[in-house]
N, C-alpha and C positions, 0 to 999 in steps of 0.2 A: 502203215508203210508195208510194202511187200518187197522182199529181196529174193532174188534167184542167184544161186552161186555157180561159178564156173567150177570145173574139176579141181582147180588149185585152191579153192576156198575164197577166191575173190568174188565180189558181187558182179554178176552179169547185168542185172537190171534192178534198179531201185526206183520205186514209185512212192511219191508222197503227195498228199492232197490237203487243201484247205478251202474254205468257202469265203469268198470276198464279194460282198454286195449281192449275195444270192447266186453267185457264179462259182462253180467248182473249178479250182485251179489245180492242175495236176503237174507236178514237176517230175520229169523223166530223166534218169541218169543211167548211162550204160548202153548196152546193145539192144537194138530193136531189130531182131531177125527171127529166123525160123525157130531158134531155141527158146526165145522169150515171147513169141507171139501169143500163145495161149494165156500166159500170165497177164500180158498187157490187155488182151481182149476181155478177160474176166474182170480186171480192175476197172476198165472203162465202163463196162456194163453195170458193175456194182455202184460206181459213182453216179451214173446217169439215173439208176433206179432210186438211189437214196436222195440225190440233190436236184434232179430234174435235168432238162436238156441243155441248159447253158453251161458251156465248158471252154476253158482255155487250157491248152497243152503247152507247157513250157519245155521246149526241146533243147534248151541251151546246154544241158548235160549229156546229150546223146553223143556217143562216140562213133556209132555206125548205124545206118538204117537200110534195110533191104526192101525190095518191092512188096513183099508180103506185109510188112509193117505199114508201109505206105497205103496199101489196100485197106488195112484195118482203120487207119486214120481217115481215109476218104469215106469209108462206111460210117464212122462215127460222125463225121461232118454232115453227111446226108441224113442220118438218123436225128441228129440234133436239130437241124433246120426243118426237117419234116415234122418234128414235134413242136414247132413254134419257137425253138430255142436259137441261141446265138453260139457261134463256134469260132475259135481263133487258135492259131499257132504262134508261138513266140520263140525267140532265140534260135531260129533256124539258121544253121551255117552250111553253106554250099559244100564244103569239103567233107562234112559228115553225113549230109542228107542229099547227096548228089542225085539220087534217084528221083527226087521231086522235080529237078530241072530237066533231067533226061526225058521224063514222061510229059513234061509241060504243065504239070500240076502246080508248080510254084507260081504260075501266073493265074491260077484259078482259086487256089486255097486262100483263105483270109490270113495273111502273114503280118505280124507286127514285130517290132524290135524287142519290146519288153511287155511284161504282164500288165504294167500300169497303162501302157499305150492301148492294149487290147481292151482293158476294162473301161478306159475313157471312151473308146469308140463304141462300146456297148452302151454306155450312158447316153451318148449322142443319138444312138439309134432307138432308144426307148421312148 
C-alpha cells in the first residue's frame, strides 16, 4: 500500500493491490492529479514489473482525475496491451473522471462496472 498525504494529514492517494487469477488488481482511492501522478506512475510500473502486463484498475474510490492522470492510464493501457497483456478499468464514475468523456477516451478504454466483470471478460478472451 502507498499513501500520499495532503498538507492537513489526510490521504491524497491510497493504492492497494492484489493478484486475482494472475491479474494485478489495483484499487485506487483519492486524487489522481499532478500532485499524485508520480506516485501513481511508480506504483503502476512496479506492479507491471512484478506481476506482468495483465492489470485491472479499480477507480471506484477516485475522488477526482485530471488529464495528466488520464494520460498515465492511457500509457499503461498501451504498455499492457503491447506486452501481450489485458487491461481494464472498473468503477469509473462520470462525475469524478469527467476528463475521460471530454476527451472521448471513455468510448475507447475497456470499462467494466466491477472487478469481477473485468476478470470474467479476461477469462472469456483467454
